[in-house]
C-alpha positions as CSV (number, residue, x, y, z in Angstrom):
1,M,-79.0,11.0,-32.9
2,N,-75.6,9.3,-32.5
3,I,-75.7,6.2,-34.7
4,L,-73.0,3.5,-34.7
5,I,-73.0,1.2,-37.6
6,I,-71.1,-2.1,-37.1
7,Y,-70.5,-3.4,-40.6
8,A,-69.1,-6.7,-41.7
9,H,-68.5,-7.6,-45.4
10,P,-65.1,-8.1,-47.1
11,S,-66.1,-6.7,-50.5
12,N,-67.1,-3.3,-51.7
13,K,-68.6,-4.9,-54.8
14,S,-71.3,-6.6,-52.7
15,F,-75.0,-5.8,-52.4
16,T,-74.5,-5.5,-48.7
17,Y,-72.1,-2.6,-49.5
18,K,-74.8,-0.9,-51.6
19,V,-77.1,-1.3,-48.7
20,L,-74.6,0.5,-46.5
21,Q,-74.2,3.4,-49.0
22,T,-78.0,3.8,-49.2
23,L,-78.3,3.7,-45.4
24,L,-75.6,6.4,-45.0
25,K,-77.3,8.6,-47.6
26,A,-80.6,8.4,-45.8
27,L,-79.0,9.0,-42.4
28,N,-77.1,12.0,-43.6
29,M,-80.4,13.5,-44.9
30,G,-81.7,13.3,-41.3
31,N,-78.5,15.1,-39.9
32,H,-77.6,12.2,-37.7
33,R,-74.1,11.8,-36.4
34,V,-72.8,8.5,-37.8
35,E,-69.7,6.4,-37.1
36,I,-69.0,3.2,-39.0
37,L,-67.0,0.3,-37.7
38,D,-66.0,-1.5,-40.9
39,L,-64.7,-4.7,-39.2
40,Y,-62.9,-6.0,-42.3
41,K,-61.4,-2.7,-43.3
42,M,-60.1,-2.0,-39.7
43,K,-58.8,-5.6,-39.6
44,F,-60.6,-6.1,-36.3
45,Q,-59.1,-9.1,-34.4
46,S,-62.0,-11.4,-34.1
47,D,-60.2,-14.3,-32.4
48,M,-60.1,-14.2,-28.6
49,T,-56.6,-14.6,-27.2
50,E,-55.7,-17.1,-24.4
51,E,-55.5,-14.2,-22.0
52,E,-58.9,-12.9,-23.0
53,Y,-60.3,-16.4,-22.6
54,E,-58.9,-16.6,-19.1
55,R,-60.6,-13.3,-18.2
56,E,-64.0,-14.3,-19.9
57,G,-64.1,-18.0,-19.1
58,F,-63.4,-17.6,-15.4
59,A,-65.0,-14.1,-15.0
60,K,-61.7,-12.7,-13.8
61,T,-62.7,-9.0,-14.1
62,E,-59.5,-7.9,-12.4
63,L,-57.6,-8.9,-15.5
64,P,-57.2,-6.0,-18.0
65,L,-59.1,-5.5,-21.2
66,S,-57.2,-4.9,-24.4
67,E,-57.1,-1.3,-25.7
68,D,-59.0,-2.2,-28.9
69,V,-61.9,-3.6,-26.8
70,I,-61.9,-0.5,-24.5
71,E,-62.1,1.6,-27.7
72,E,-65.2,-0.3,-28.9
73,H,-66.8,0.2,-25.4
74,R,-66.2,4.0,-25.8
75,K,-68.0,3.9,-29.2
76,I,-70.9,2.0,-27.8
77,E,-71.3,4.4,-24.9
78,W,-71.4,7.3,-27.5
79,A,-74.3,5.7,-29.4
80,D,-78.0,6.3,-29.1
81,A,-78.6,3.6,-31.7
82,V,-76.5,0.7,-33.0
83,I,-77.1,-0.8,-36.5
84,F,-75.5,-4.2,-37.3
85,L,-75.2,-4.7,-41.0
86,Y,-73.9,-7.9,-42.6
87,P,-74.6,-10.8,-45.0
88,V,-76.1,-14.0,-43.8
89,W,-73.5,-16.8,-44.1
90,W,-74.6,-20.3,-42.9
91,S,-77.6,-18.8,-41.0
92,D,-75.6,-16.3,-39.0
93,C,-73.4,-13.2,-39.3
94,P,-69.8,-13.5,-40.6
95,A,-67.2,-14.8,-38.1
96,K,-65.7,-11.3,-38.0
97,M,-68.8,-10.0,-36.4
98,K,-69.3,-13.0,-34.2
99,G,-65.8,-12.4,-32.9
100,W,-66.7,-8.7,-32.3
101,F,-69.4,-10.0,-29.9
102,D,-67.1,-12.5,-28.3
103,R,-64.5,-9.9,-27.5
104,V,-66.4,-6.7,-27.0
105,Y,-69.2,-8.0,-25.0
106,S,-66.8,-8.7,-22.2
107,V,-67.6,-9.9,-18.7
108,G,-68.2,-6.9,-16.3
109,Y,-69.2,-4.7,-19.3
110,A,-72.0,-6.4,-21.2
111,Y,-72.8,-9.2,-18.8
112,G,-71.9,-10.5,-15.4
113,Y,-73.1,-11.2,-11.9
114,D,-71.7,-10.8,-8.4
115,K,-71.6,-13.7,-5.9
116,N,-75.1,-12.7,-4.6
117,G,-76.6,-12.9,-8.1
118,G,-76.8,-9.2,-8.7
119,K,-75.9,-7.8,-12.1
120,T,-72.5,-6.1,-12.4
121,V,-72.5,-4.6,-15.9
122,K,-71.3,-1.2,-17.1
123,M,-72.8,-1.1,-20.6
124,K,-75.5,1.5,-20.9
125,K,-78.9,0.5,-22.2
126,I,-79.0,1.8,-25.8
127,K,-82.3,3.1,-27.2
128,L,-82.3,1.2,-30.5
129,G,-80.6,-1.9,-31.9
130,L,-81.3,-2.5,-35.5
131,V,-80.1,-5.6,-37.4
132,I,-80.0,-5.4,-41.2
133,C,-78.8,-8.5,-43.1
134,T,-78.8,-9.6,-46.7
135,A,-79.5,-13.2,-47.5
136,G,-79.3,-15.2,-50.7
137,H,-82.5,-17.2,-50.0
138,P,-85.9,-15.5,-50.1
139,N,-87.5,-14.5,-46.9
140,E,-90.3,-17.0,-47.5
141,F,-87.7,-19.9,-47.4
142,L,-86.0,-18.5,-44.4
143,D,-89.4,-18.2,-42.5
144,K,-90.6,-21.7,-43.7
145,T,-87.4,-23.5,-42.6
146,G,-87.2,-21.7,-39.3
147,I,-83.8,-20.1,-40.1
148,A,-85.3,-16.5,-39.8
149,E,-86.7,-17.3,-36.4
150,S,-83.3,-18.8,-35.3
151,M,-81.5,-15.7,-36.5
152,R,-83.9,-13.4,-34.7
153,N,-83.5,-15.4,-31.5
154,V,-79.7,-15.3,-31.6
155,M,-79.3,-11.6,-32.6
156,L,-82.3,-10.0,-30.9
157,D,-82.9,-12.1,-27.8
158,D,-79.3,-13.1,-27.0
159,R,-76.8,-10.7,-28.5
160,L,-78.8,-7.5,-28.2
161,G,-80.9,-8.8,-25.4
162,I,-81.7,-6.5,-22.5
163,R,-78.9,-4.2,-23.6
164,F,-81.3,-2.4,-26.0
165,G,-84.6,-0.7,-25.4
166,K,-86.1,-1.4,-28.9
167,K,-84.8,-4.1,-31.2
168,E,-85.7,-4.9,-34.8
169,M,-84.3,-7.2,-37.5
170,I,-84.7,-6.6,-41.2
171,I,-83.9,-9.5,-43.5
172,L,-83.3,-8.5,-47.1
173,G,-83.7,-11.9,-48.7
174,G,-83.6,-13.3,-52.2
175,T,-80.3,-11.7,-53.3
176,L,-79.4,-14.8,-55.3
177,E,-81.8,-13.2,-57.9
178,L,-80.7,-9.7,-57.1
179,E,-82.3,-8.1,-60.2
180,K,-85.7,-9.0,-58.7
181,V,-85.2,-7.6,-55.2
182,A,-82.5,-4.9,-55.3
183,N,-84.6,-1.9,-55.9
184,S,-87.3,-2.7,-53.4
185,H,-84.7,-3.6,-50.8
186,L,-82.7,-0.3,-51.3
187,E,-86.0,1.6,-51.2
188,K,-86.8,0.0,-47.9
189,I,-83.4,0.9,-46.4
190,M,-83.8,4.5,-47.6
191,N,-87.1,4.7,-45.8
192,V,-85.6,3.1,-42.6
193,G,-82.7,5.6,-42.6
194,I,-85.0,8.6,-43.3
195,N,-87.3,7.6,-40.5
196,M,-84.8,6.6,-37.8
197,D,-86.2,9.1,-35.4
198,E,-89.5,7.3,-35.5
199,F,-88.2,3.9,-34.3
C-alpha cells in the first residue's frame, strides 16, 4: 500500500514525534511504501498568497497553481491511504496543517462546481483517510465538552469528506500526564500500523 503521512509538529522531542516513529516502524513491518510530508521540516508555506486567494475566492480555475501545490497533488494521487498526524492545539490541528488544506485543497482539484451544479474535481477518491492526533486533555474530557465531536466533524466530515472511502480518527488524549498514557498509546499505534491492510 502507498501511504502518505502528513505530519505537523515543530519538535522532535515531542510525544507526537514518538508516535510518528512508532507508526513508521509498524508500517515498515508491513512492507508498505511510505512517504512523509513533514510540514515544519520542509518549511511548507501555509499562508495563502494574494494571487492564490484570487484564484480560490473567485473560483478562477484558469489562474495557475503554484509548483509546490502541484507537487502536493502528485503525492496525493500516488497514495492509497493518507495519515494526518498532529498535536491538538486549541481544538484543532496546528496552523501549518490548516494552511496545507487551505492551499492544497484548491478549487478545481479538491472541490468545485460548474455553472450547472456538476462537480468539477480532479482529486481521486482515496481508500483510507486516517487522522491521528495527540491531546493534552484526556479523551473523557474531550468527549464530555464536545471538543472531540467538533474535531471529528471538521476533520472527517469536512476536510476528508467525500474525498476518502473510509475515514477514522484516533485521539490520543491525556498527554499532560504522559507517564500514565504513553505506553498504551504507542501500543495502539503499533497495532494500527501493523494492521493497516485491515482498515
